[in-house]
C-alpha positions in Angstrom: -97.2 50.5 -14.5 -96.3 49.6 -10.9 -95.6 46.1 -9.7 -98.8 46.1 -7.8 -101.0 47.1 -10.7 -102.9 44.7 -12.9 -105.2 45.4 -15.9 -108.3 43.2 -15.6 -111.8 43.1 -17.0 -110.4 44.1 -20.4 -109.2 47.6 -19.5 -109.6 48.3 -15.8 -106.5 49.0 -13.8 -106.7 47.6 -10.3 -104.0 47.6 -7.6 -103.0 45.0 -5.1 -103.7 46.7 -1.8 -103.0 43.8 0.6 -101.2 40.5 0.1 -100.6 37.4 2.2 -98.9 34.2 1.4 -97.9 31.0 3.2 -97.1 27.3 2.6 -100.2 25.5 1.4 -99.6 22.4 3.6 -97.9 24.3 6.4 -100.3 23.1 9.1 -100.5 19.5 7.9 -99.0 17.5 10.8 -99.3 14.0 9.5 -100.4 12.3 6.4 -100.0 13.6 2.9 -102.0 15.7 0.4 -105.2 14.0 -0.6 -108.6 14.8 -2.0 -110.0 15.1 1.5 -107.2 17.4 2.7 -107.4 19.6 -0.4 -111.1 20.1 0.1 -110.5 21.1 3.7 -107.7 23.5 2.6 -110.0 25.2 0.0 -112.8 25.6 2.5 -110.5 26.9 5.2 -108.7 29.4 2.9 -111.9 31.0 1.7 -113.0 31.5 5.3 -109.6 32.8 6.3 -109.5 35.2 3.4 -112.9 36.6 4.3 -111.6 37.3 7.9 -108.2 38.8 7.0 -109.5 40.9 4.1 -112.8 41.8 5.9 -114.5 41.1 2.6 -117.3 38.7 1.5 -116.5 38.6 -2.3 -113.7 36.2 -2.7 -112.6 34.4 -5.8 -110.6 31.2 -5.8 -108.7 30.6 -9.0 -108.8 26.9 -9.9 -105.8 25.3 -8.3 -103.6 23.2 -10.6 -101.8 20.5 -8.8 -98.1 20.0 -9.6 -98.1 16.2 -9.8 -101.3 15.3 -11.8 -101.9 15.5 -15.5 -105.6 16.1 -15.1 -106.9 17.5 -11.8 -110.1 16.1 -10.6 -111.5 15.9 -7.1 -111.7 12.1 -7.5 -107.9 11.7 -7.5 -105.4 12.5 -4.8 -102.9 15.1 -5.8 -100.7 17.9 -4.4 -101.6 21.5 -4.7 -98.9 24.0 -5.5 -96.8 24.8 -2.4 -97.7 28.5 -1.9 -101.1 29.9 -1.1 -101.6 33.5 -2.0 -104.4 35.9 -0.9 -104.7 39.3 -2.4 -107.1 42.3 -2.0 -107.4 44.1 -5.3 -108.9 47.6 -5.4 -110.2 50.1 -8.0 -110.9 53.7 -7.3 -113.8 53.3 -9.7 -117.3 52.1 -8.8 -119.7 50.3 -11.1 -122.9 49.4 -9.2 -123.5 52.2 -6.7 -122.2 55.7 -7.7 -122.6 56.8 -4.1 -119.7 54.5 -3.1 -116.0 55.5 -3.3 -114.1 52.4 -4.3 -114.4 48.8 -5.2 -112.6 45.7 -4.0 -112.3 42.0 -4.6 -110.4 39.2 -2.8 -108.5 36.7 -4.9 -106.9 33.4 -3.8 -104.5 31.4 -5.9 -101.8 28.8 -5.5 -98.4 28.9 -7.1 -95.0 27.2 -7.0 -92.8 29.9 -5.3 -93.1 32.9 -3.1 -93.7 36.0 -5.1 -93.3 38.6 -6.7 -93.6 38.2 -9.6 -97.0 36.6 -10.0 -96.6 33.5 -12.2 -97.6 34.2 -15.8 -100.5 31.7 -15.9 -102.0 33.0 -12.7 -101.6 36.6 -14.0 -103.6 35.7 -17.1 -106.4 34.2 -15.0 -106.5 37.3 -12.8 -106.8 39.5 -16.0 -109.9 37.5 -17.0 -111.8 38.0 -13.8 -114.9 40.1 -14.4 -114.0 42.6 -11.6 -116.8 45.1 -12.3 -119.4 42.3 -11.9 -117.9 40.5 -8.9 -116.5 43.4 -6.8 -117.9 44.8 -3.5 -118.2 48.6 -3.2 -117.4 50.8 -0.2 -117.4 54.3 1.2 -114.5 55.9 3.0 
């Protein structure tokens, strides 16, 4: 298996076709991570992913902050330092057999720049119901 291939949705091989990453708090000019800032980041990243991937179906894996035992939006905490955006693709279609391929956008946060994808994130990606959530397209 190639480094850009992942088996998801039980037995479906998908490939990472596009990948972007950057520092989660890279644009934060003053202050520090907080509940309010984190909500803004999550809203912004979803909109950003839609634009750069040119795709509506985007999944955000639940961020797990690095300095809080239990993550709740009621407490201030810091998200992992790297934001990752990936376009995953399958050459199979599941909803409309007239289409040629299927895609899904995924956003996650991790400690370091990648590759490799952190094991806990990879396990979450593998559990995504790709067939149900993907968008399908024609060439």
